[in-house]
C-alpha positions as CSV (number, residue, x, y, z in Angstrom):
1,M,137.9,-11.8,-17.9
2,R,137.4,-10.6,-14.1
3,P,133.7,-10.3,-13.5
4,E,132.9,-6.1,-12.4
5,N,130.0,-6.7,-10.0
6,D,128.3,-9.2,-8.0
7,T,125.7,-9.7,-10.7
8,S,128.1,-10.7,-13.4
9,L,130.3,-13.1,-11.4
10,Y,126.1,-14.2,-10.4
11,V,125.8,-14.6,-14.6
12,T,129.1,-16.1,-15.3
13,S,128.5,-18.4,-12.7
14,G,125.2,-19.7,-14.2
15,I,126.1,-19.9,-17.8
16,F,129.1,-22.3,-16.1
17,T,126.7,-23.9,-13.8
18,I,124.5,-24.6,-17.3
19,L,127.2,-25.4,-19.2
20,V,128.5,-28.2,-16.5
21,F,124.9,-29.7,-17.0
22,A,125.2,-30.3,-20.9
23,F,128.2,-31.4,-21.0
24,A,127.3,-34.1,-18.1
25,I,124.2,-35.1,-19.9
26,A,125.8,-35.4,-22.9
27,V,128.3,-38.0,-21.6
28,A,125.7,-39.7,-19.5
29,V,123.5,-40.0,-22.9
30,G,126.5,-40.4,-25.3
31,W,129.4,-42.1,-23.6
32,T,128.3,-44.1,-20.4
33,V,125.7,-47.4,-19.7
34,L,123.4,-45.6,-18.1
35,D,120.0,-46.7,-19.8
36,L,118.4,-42.9,-19.7
37,T,115.5,-42.6,-21.8
38,T,114.0,-39.2,-23.3
39,R,112.0,-39.0,-19.9
40,S,114.6,-38.8,-18.1
41,V,116.6,-36.8,-19.8
42,F,113.6,-34.6,-20.0
43,T,113.0,-34.5,-15.9
44,L,116.5,-33.8,-15.1
45,T,116.4,-31.1,-17.9
46,A,113.2,-29.6,-16.6
47,G,114.3,-29.3,-12.9
48,F,117.6,-28.2,-14.0
49,L,115.9,-25.2,-16.0
50,L,113.4,-24.9,-13.1
51,F,116.6,-24.2,-10.1
52,M,118.6,-22.1,-12.9
53,G,115.1,-20.3,-13.2
54,V,115.2,-20.1,-9.5
55,Y,118.4,-18.5,-9.4
56,F,118.2,-16.0,-12.0
57,V,114.9,-14.5,-10.1
58,S,116.5,-14.6,-7.5
59,M,119.8,-12.6,-8.8
60,V,117.2,-9.9,-10.3
61,I,115.6,-9.4,-6.6
62,Y,118.6,-9.2,-5.8
63,R,119.7,-6.6,-7.9
64,E,116.1,-4.3,-7.1
65,I,116.9,-4.3,-2.8
66,D,120.4,-3.5,-4.0
67,R,119.1,-0.3,-6.2
68,R,116.5,0.6,-3.3
69,E,119.0,0.5,-0.8
70,R,121.1,2.9,-3.2
71,A,118.5,5.0,-3.7
72,E,117.6,6.2,0.1
């Protein structure tokens, strides 16, 4: 799959990042000796989701700036 434009590349990398995070949490909780509590997993996930929210909001802003520059 080859991305058609910058936005699809950003979305693809964002989805990949989410999948890697979910896999890492699953490994940390299920297959390691780390003592992760529900609260610590929730805190990690909340921080990550905040980061991804900022990532996707900046992508929307980037698209809007690009659209406005093309309109001029």
